[in-house]
C-alpha positions as CSV (number, residue, x, y, z in Angstrom):
1,X,-18.4,-130.2,89.0
2,X,-21.4,-126.9,88.8
3,X,-19.3,-125.0,86.0
4,X,-21.1,-121.9,87.3
5,X,-19.8,-122.8,90.7
6,X,-16.3,-122.5,89.9
7,X,-16.3,-119.9,87.5
8,X,-17.4,-117.6,90.0
9,X,-14.7,-119.2,92.4
10,X,-11.7,-119.0,90.1
11,X,-12.7,-115.2,89.4
12,X,-13.0,-113.9,93.4
13,X,-9.9,-116.1,93.6
14,X,-8.7,-113.6,91.3
15,X,-9.6,-110.5,92.0
16,X,-7.2,-111.5,95.9
17,X,-4.4,-112.1,93.8
18,X,-4.3,-109.4,91.8
19,X,-4.6,-107.1,94.7
20,X,-2.0,-108.8,96.4
21,X,0.4,-108.3,93.4
22,X,-0.7,-105.0,93.2
23,X,0.6,-103.7,96.6
24,X,3.3,-105.2,96.8
25,X,4.5,-104.5,92.8
26,X,3.5,-100.5,93.5
27,X,5.3,-100.9,96.8
28,X,8.4,-102.6,95.3
29,X,8.7,-100.6,92.6
30,X,8.5,-97.2,94.5
31,X,11.4,-98.4,96.4
32,X,13.3,-98.8,93.7
33,X,12.4,-96.0,91.4
34,X,11.8,-99.1,88.5
35,X,9.1,-97.7,86.2
36,X,9.2,-101.5,84.8
37,X,7.8,-102.7,88.3
38,X,5.9,-99.1,88.8
39,X,4.2,-100.5,85.4
40,X,3.9,-103.7,86.2
41,X,2.6,-102.9,89.6
42,X,0.0,-100.4,87.3
43,X,-0.8,-103.3,84.7
44,X,-1.9,-105.8,87.8
45,X,-4.1,-103.0,89.5
46,X,-5.9,-102.9,86.2
47,X,-5.6,-106.4,86.6
48,X,-7.4,-105.7,89.7
49,X,-10.4,-103.7,88.5
50,X,-11.1,-106.2,85.8
51,X,-10.5,-108.6,88.2
52,X,-13.9,-107.7,90.0
53,X,-15.3,-106.6,87.2
54,X,-15.0,-110.1,85.5
55,X,-16.6,-111.6,88.7
56,X,-19.7,-109.5,88.4
57,X,-19.9,-110.8,84.4
58,X,-19.2,-114.4,85.3
59,X,-22.3,-113.9,87.7
60,X,-25.0,-112.5,85.4
61,X,-23.2,-114.3,82.5
62,X,-24.8,-117.5,84.2
63,X,-28.3,-116.3,84.7
64,X,-30.5,-118.2,82.6
65,X,-32.9,-116.3,79.2
66,X,-35.5,-114.4,80.2
67,X,-38.3,-112.5,78.5
68,X,-35.9,-109.5,77.6
69,X,-32.5,-111.9,77.2
70,X,-34.4,-114.6,75.6
71,X,-30.8,-116.1,74.2
72,X,-29.9,-115.7,77.7
73,X,-26.6,-113.7,79.6
74,X,-23.6,-114.7,78.4
75,X,-22.4,-111.7,76.0
76,X,-22.4,-110.1,79.4
77,X,-18.9,-112.0,79.7
78,X,-17.8,-111.0,76.4
79,X,-18.6,-107.1,77.3
80,X,-16.9,-107.0,80.5
81,X,-13.7,-108.9,78.5
82,X,-13.7,-105.8,76.3
83,X,-14.0,-103.9,78.9
84,X,-10.9,-105.3,79.7
85,X,-9.3,-105.0,76.5
86,X,-9.6,-101.1,77.0
87,X,-8.2,-100.9,79.9
88,X,-5.0,-102.7,78.6
89,X,-4.7,-100.3,75.9
90,X,-4.6,-97.4,78.1
91,X,-2.2,-99.2,80.8
92,X,0.3,-100.1,77.5
93,X,0.3,-96.5,75.9
94,X,0.7,-94.3,79.1
95,X,4.0,-97.1,79.8
96,X,5.5,-97.2,76.3
97,X,5.4,-92.7,76.9
98,X,7.1,-93.0,79.8
99,X,9.9,-95.7,79.2
100,X,10.0,-93.6,76.2
101,X,11.1,-90.5,77.9
102,X,13.4,-91.9,79.9
103,X,15.5,-92.7,77.6
104,X,15.3,-90.4,75.3
105,X,16.2,-88.0,78.1
106,X,19.3,-87.0,79.3
107,X,19.1,-87.0,83.4
108,X,18.6,-91.3,83.7
109,X,16.4,-91.8,87.4
110,X,18.0,-93.2,89.6
111,X,16.7,-97.3,89.7
112,X,18.2,-98.9,93.1
113,X,17.3,-103.0,92.4
114,X,17.1,-104.4,95.3
115,X,16.5,-107.7,96.6
116,X,13.0,-106.9,97.9
117,X,12.5,-105.8,94.5
118,X,14.1,-109.1,93.3
119,X,11.9,-111.0,95.8
120,X,8.1,-109.6,94.8
121,X,9.5,-109.7,91.2
122,X,9.6,-114.1,91.9
123,X,7.0,-114.1,94.0
124,X,4.7,-112.5,91.4
125,X,5.8,-114.6,89.0
126,X,5.1,-117.7,90.5
127,X,1.2,-116.5,91.5
128,X,0.5,-115.3,87.6
129,X,1.8,-118.9,85.9
130,X,0.1,-120.9,89.4
131,X,-3.7,-118.8,88.7
132,X,-2.8,-118.6,84.3
133,X,-2.7,-122.4,84.5
134,X,-5.9,-122.5,86.8
135,X,-7.6,-120.0,84.5
136,X,-6.4,-121.1,81.1
137,X,-8.3,-125.2,82.5
138,X,-11.5,-123.4,84.0
139,X,-12.0,-120.9,80.8
140,X,-11.3,-123.0,78.5
141,X,-13.7,-126.0,80.0
142,X,-16.7,-123.2,80.7
143,X,-15.9,-121.9,77.4
144,X,-16.0,-118.4,79.4
145,X,-15.0,-115.6,78.1
146,X,-14.3,-112.9,80.8
147,X,-12.0,-115.7,82.8
148,X,-10.0,-116.2,79.4
149,X,-9.6,-112.4,79.7
150,X,-8.4,-113.4,83.3
151,X,-6.1,-116.2,82.2
152,X,-4.8,-113.4,79.2
153,X,-3.7,-111.0,82.6
154,X,-2.5,-113.6,84.4
155,X,-0.1,-114.8,81.1
156,X,1.3,-111.2,79.9
157,X,1.2,-110.2,84.1
158,X,3.7,-113.8,84.5
159,X,5.9,-112.4,80.9
160,X,6.4,-109.1,81.7
161,X,7.1,-110.0,85.5
162,X,10.1,-111.6,83.8
163,X,10.6,-109.3,81.6
164,X,10.7,-107.0,84.9
165,X,12.9,-109.2,86.1
166,X,15.4,-108.8,83.4
167,X,15.6,-105.5,83.5
168,X,16.2,-105.1,87.0
169,X,19.2,-107.6,86.7
170,X,20.5,-105.3,84.4
171,X,20.3,-102.2,86.3
172,X,21.9,-103.6,88.8
173,X,24.6,-105.2,86.4
174,X,25.3,-101.3,85.3
175,X,23.0,-100.9,82.2
176,X,21.2,-97.5,83.2
177,X,18.6,-97.9,80.4
178,X,17.6,-101.2,81.1
179,X,14.8,-101.1,83.2
180,X,13.3,-97.9,80.9
181,X,13.7,-100.9,77.8
182,X,12.2,-103.3,80.0
183,X,9.6,-101.2,80.9
184,X,8.9,-101.1,77.3
185,X,9.1,-104.4,76.5
186,X,5.7,-104.9,78.8
187,X,4.3,-102.4,77.2
188,X,4.7,-103.6,74.4
189,X,3.8,-107.7,75.9
190,X,0.2,-105.5,77.3
191,X,-0.1,-104.3,73.3
192,X,0.3,-108.4,71.9
193,X,-2.3,-109.9,74.5
194,X,-4.7,-106.9,74.3
195,X,-5.5,-107.0,70.6
196,X,-5.4,-110.6,70.8
197,X,-8.2,-110.5,74.1
198,X,-9.6,-107.5,71.9
199,X,-9.8,-109.4,68.3
200,X,-11.3,-112.6,70.8
201,X,-14.2,-110.2,71.8
202,X,-15.1,-108.5,68.8
203,X,-15.4,-111.6,67.4
204,X,-17.9,-113.3,70.5
205,X,-20.5,-110.3,70.2
206,X,-20.5,-109.6,66.4
207,X,-21.9,-113.7,66.4
208,X,-18.5,-114.7,64.5
209,X,-19.3,-118.7,64.4
210,X,-16.6,-120.8,65.2
211,X,-14.1,-121.7,63.1
212,X,-14.7,-124.8,60.8
213,X,-18.4,-125.5,62.5
214,X,-20.8,-124.5,59.7
215,X,-18.4,-127.2,57.5
216,X,-18.7,-129.9,59.7
217,X,-22.8,-129.7,60.1
218,X,-23.4,-129.3,57.2
219,X,-21.3,-132.6,55.9
220,X,-23.1,-134.3,58.8
221,X,-26.7,-132.7,58.0
222,X,-26.1,-133.8,54.2
223,X,-25.9,-137.3,55.1
224,X,-28.8,-137.5,56.6
225,X,-31.3,-139.6,55.2
226,X,-34.3,-137.7,53.9
227,X,-32.4,-134.7,53.2
228,X,-32.2,-133.1,50.2
229,X,-29.8,-130.6,49.9
230,X,-29.3,-127.3,53.5
231,X,-30.5,-123.9,53.0
232,X,-28.7,-122.3,55.1
233,X,-26.1,-123.2,58.1
234,X,-26.5,-119.8,61.3
235,X,-24.3,-119.9,64.2
236,X,-22.9,-118.3,66.5
237,X,-21.1,-118.3,69.6
238,X,-23.0,-118.1,73.2
239,X,-21.0,-118.4,76.4
240,X,-20.2,-122.0,76.3
241,X,-22.4,-122.7,73.6
242,X,-22.9,-121.9,70.2
243,X,-26.4,-121.5,69.2
244,X,-27.9,-121.2,66.0
245,X,-30.3,-122.5,63.7
246,X,-30.1,-124.7,59.8
247,X,-32.6,-124.9,57.3
248,X,-33.2,-128.2,55.0
249,X,-34.6,-128.9,52.2
250,X,-37.2,-132.0,52.5
251,X,-39.5,-133.6,49.4
252,X,-42.5,-131.6,49.3
253,X,-44.2,-134.6,49.3
254,X,-43.6,-135.9,52.4
255,X,-46.0,-136.6,54.9
256,X,-45.4,-134.5,58.5
257,X,-44.6,-137.3,60.9
258,X,-41.2,-138.0,58.4
259,X,-40.8,-134.7,57.7
260,X,-40.5,-133.6,62.0
261,X,-38.6,-137.6,62.4
262,X,-35.9,-136.3,60.3
263,X,-35.5,-133.2,62.1
264,X,-35.4,-135.2,65.1
265,X,-32.4,-137.1,63.2
266,X,-30.7,-134.1,62.9
267,X,-31.2,-133.2,65.9
268,X,-30.1,-136.2,67.4
269,X,-26.7,-136.3,65.1
270,X,-25.3,-132.6,65.9
271,X,-25.7,-133.8,69.9
272,X,-23.8,-136.1,69.1
273,X,-20.9,-134.6,66.8
274,X,-21.0,-131.7,68.6
275,X,-22.5,-131.3,72.4
276,X,-21.6,-128.3,72.7
277,X,-24.2,-126.5,69.7
278,X,-27.7,-125.8,70.3
279,X,-29.6,-125.9,67.2
280,X,-32.5,-125.2,66.2
281,X,-33.5,-127.5,62.5
282,X,-35.6,-126.2,60.0
283,X,-37.3,-127.9,56.8
284,X,-38.6,-126.6,54.1
285,X,-39.9,-128.4,51.3
286,X,-38.7,-128.6,47.2
287,X,-40.4,-130.0,44.4
288,X,-37.0,-132.5,43.3
289,X,-36.4,-133.6,39.6
290,X,-37.6,-137.2,40.2
291,X,-41.6,-137.0,41.6
292,X,-43.9,-138.6,39.7
293,X,-46.7,-136.9,37.8
294,X,-48.6,-139.1,40.8
295,X,-47.1,-137.6,44.0
296,X,-47.5,-134.8,42.6
297,X,-51.4,-135.3,42.1
298,X,-51.9,-136.1,45.6
299,X,-49.5,-133.4,47.1
300,X,-52.2,-131.2,45.2
301,X,-55.1,-133.2,46.9
302,X,-53.7,-134.0,49.8
303,X,-53.3,-129.8,50.4
304,X,-56.3,-129.4,50.2
305,X,-57.6,-132.1,52.8
306,X,-59.3,-134.0,49.1
307,X,-59.2,-137.8,49.5
308,X,-58.3,-138.7,45.8
309,X,-58.4,-142.9,44.7
310,X,-58.3,-144.1,41.1
311,X,-55.7,-142.3,39.8
312,X,-54.8,-143.1,35.8
313,X,-51.8,-141.6,33.6
314,X,-52.6,-141.5,30.5
315,X,-49.8,-140.2,27.5
316,X,-52.2,-139.4,24.3
317,X,-50.2,-138.6,21.3
318,X,-48.0,-136.3,23.1
319,X,-50.8,-135.1,25.8
320,X,-51.4,-136.3,29.6
321,X,-54.4,-137.2,30.9
322,X,-55.4,-137.3,34.4
323,X,-58.2,-139.5,35.4
324,X,-59.2,-139.2,38.9
325,X,-61.7,-140.4,41.9
326,X,-62.5,-137.2,44.3
327,X,-64.5,-137.6,47.5
328,X,-66.6,-134.9,49.3
329,X,-69.2,-134.4,51.6
330,X,-72.3,-135.8,50.6
331,X,-74.5,-133.5,51.6
332,X,-73.1,-130.3,49.6
333,X,-74.9,-129.3,46.7
334,X,-73.6,-130.2,43.6
335,X,-73.1,-126.9,42.3
336,X,-70.8,-126.5,45.6
337,X,-69.0,-129.7,44.7
338,X,-68.9,-128.5,40.9
339,X,-67.1,-125.5,42.0
340,X,-64.3,-127.5,44.7
341,X,-63.3,-130.0,41.7
342,X,-63.2,-126.8,39.2
343,X,-60.1,-125.3,41.8
344,X,-58.9,-128.7,42.5
345,X,-58.2,-129.4,38.7
346,X,-56.9,-126.1,37.9
347,X,-54.2,-126.1,40.6
348,X,-53.2,-129.5,38.8
349,X,-53.2,-127.7,35.7
350,X,-50.8,-124.8,36.9
351,X,-48.7,-127.6,39.2
352,X,-47.9,-129.9,35.7
353,X,-48.7,-128.1,33.0
354,X,-51.9,-125.8,31.4
355,X,-51.7,-128.0,28.3
356,X,-52.8,-131.1,30.7
357,X,-56.1,-132.9,30.3
358,X,-58.0,-133.4,34.3
359,X,-61.0,-135.0,34.8
360,X,-62.5,-135.7,38.3
361,X,-65.1,-138.1,39.1
362,X,-67.1,-137.0,42.6
363,X,-68.1,-139.3,45.0
364,X,-69.9,-139.0,48.3
365,X,-68.3,-139.5,50.8
366,X,-69.7,-140.5,54.4
367,X,-69.2,-137.5,56.8
368,X,-70.9,-139.1,59.9
369,X,-70.3,-142.8,62.2
370,X,-73.0,-145.1,61.2
371,X,-75.1,-147.1,63.3
372,X,-74.8,-150.3,63.2
373,X,-75.2,-153.3,65.5
374,X,-73.4,-157.7,64.7
375,X,-75.4,-159.5,62.7
376,X,-76.6,-162.8,63.7
377,X,-74.7,-166.2,64.2
378,X,-76.5,-168.0,62.0
379,X,-76.2,-165.2,59.0
380,X,-72.8,-164.9,59.7
381,X,-72.3,-168.7,58.9
382,X,-73.9,-168.8,56.1
383,X,-71.8,-166.0,54.7
384,X,-68.5,-167.4,55.8
385,X,-69.3,-170.5,54.2
386,X,-70.8,-169.2,51.1
387,X,-67.6,-166.6,50.9
388,X,-65.3,-170.4,51.5
389,X,-66.8,-172.0,48.4
390,X,-67.0,-169.2,46.1
391,X,-63.4,-168.5,46.9
392,X,-62.5,-172.0,46.3
393,X,-63.9,-171.7,42.6
394,X,-61.5,-168.5,41.9
395,X,-58.8,-171.3,43.2
396,X,-56.0,-168.4,44.1
397,X,-58.2,-167.4,47.3
398,X,-57.8,-169.9,50.5
399,X,-57.9,-169.8,53.9
400,X,-61.3,-167.8,54.7
401,X,-61.1,-166.4,58.3
402,X,-62.0,-163.3,60.4
403,X,-65.4,-163.3,58.7
404,X,-68.2,-160.4,60.6
405,X,-71.1,-159.0,59.3
406,X,-73.4,-156.2,61.4
407,X,-76.3,-154.7,60.3
408,X,-76.5,-151.3,59.2
409,X,-79.5,-148.9,57.5
410,X,-78.0,-149.2,54.9
411,X,-77.9,-153.3,54.8
412,X,-74.9,-155.5,55.3
413,X,-71.8,-154.6,56.3
414,X,-69.2,-157.3,55.4
415,X,-65.5,-158.3,56.9
416,X,-63.8,-160.8,56.2
417,X,-59.6,-162.5,55.6
418,X,-58.7,-164.6,52.8
419,X,-54.4,-165.6,51.8
420,X,-53.3,-165.7,48.7
421,X,-49.2,-166.6,47.9
422,X,-47.5,-163.9,49.0
423,X,-45.5,-164.0,44.9
424,X,-48.7,-162.4,44.1
425,X,-48.7,-158.6,42.3
426,X,-51.5,-156.5,44.3
427,X,-53.6,-155.7,41.3
428,X,-54.0,-159.6,40.6
429,X,-54.9,-159.7,44.3
430,X,-57.3,-157.0,43.5
431,X,-59.3,-158.5,41.2
432,X,-59.4,-162.0,43.1
433,X,-60.4,-159.9,45.7
434,X,-63.3,-157.8,44.1
435,X,-64.4,-160.9,42.2
436,X,-65.1,-162.2,45.5
437,X,-66.4,-159.8,47.2
438,X,-69.0,-159.3,43.3
439,X,-69.8,-162.8,43.4
440,X,-71.2,-163.1,47.3
441,X,-73.4,-159.9,47.0
442,X,-75.2,-162.0,43.9
443,X,-75.8,-164.8,46.7
444,X,-76.8,-162.7,49.5
445,X,-78.7,-160.0,48.1
446,X,-79.3,-158.1,51.5
447,X,-75.2,-157.0,51.8
448,X,-74.8,-154.0,51.1
449,X,-71.3,-153.7,51.1
450,X,-68.2,-156.5,51.9
451,X,-64.7,-155.3,52.2
452,X,-61.7,-158.6,52.7
453,X,-58.4,-158.2,53.7
454,X,-55.5,-160.3,51.8
455,X,-52.9,-161.8,53.2
456,X,-49.7,-163.5,52.3
457,X,-50.4,-167.4,52.3
458,X,-48.6,-169.0,55.0
459,X,-45.1,-170.9,53.9
460,X,-45.3,-174.1,54.5
461,X,-42.2,-175.3,56.6
């Protein structure tokens, strides 16, 4: 069921119940002269005003977020609850003041404990019990501060009415100050109820995080793969939801796609564990203790969008040396390319240490698509036969397949696939494929480049 509709109906029912009880209590109180009953009537009258305020607060609080209220309007309910707290405090003071005046005064106000007074109080107790249970249930389901305040009002009315009933019975039994004593009990209970309501409302207004939630979320997030630590967890209540943000640390070497996947994983875990929590997840990069020099070099180059390969790292008599190939736009002048390489070398030294020796080899990078067309079938077949023959001589490469050849302005571009034992290392596989590429270029001078793709050989069954 729609919580907004349930909340509005509950608030309207509370207005009608509070108004009817206030009129009945006040009428019976003035007829009997019971201060306790008149106090209860005043309490219910204030409740009527408070529930009217609650109705409008609930209606405003359910409005969606807008430009002026980007986090929604849920705090309207907390403001209404705070106003109700003030009304309770004022009523408790005046009831207590009048009760003490009657107890200390020499002349006692006459109290006529008529049957109608008992009837009104008993009916009020029944109505208060029904309204309290109904409002408390809806307030709990919807996390409505305004309805929770209303439920607290009706629960205080329930206890207050019981005190009034006891006071009326004692007065009828011949204890003249019992009514005033009951009124003090009513005032004290109203004050305690107001304190509890005020404390909860102020917690909402000052953005106090739900107790224990930050600890539970931190433990949940720390178990998420890829999270290197938690930076912060900021939470606050907003109506039925808990909103806020979470900052986590991730390795700075991770690609953006992996970081995005980690954030999505965190949000899914939170949604399962705490469905009423709507949190924004921010991932902050952190240098981890187990980063290798290679990872740090690739990270620095990646930040500058510079493709690098053949990165070689050496330890020479206590000094570290890094050599790498850097691809750069082939149309760029040597002076410009050298400046780019110098800046890259300086950044690597800042990251790893000033004593580092860095050497870069500049290679031209093709920045435009190369025009081409498929080579004639007889040329492709001749190259395929040559690849198969040369592969047989190496002994490990076999099953040459998917051979393609294309004419380009610089010569033939050849692609092929082959198979090799899956247990052979990557380095050995690369050496074998590279050797096959070289000898095939020797056999076919028109070939400008050969690109071989090695696949693991199929296991025999």
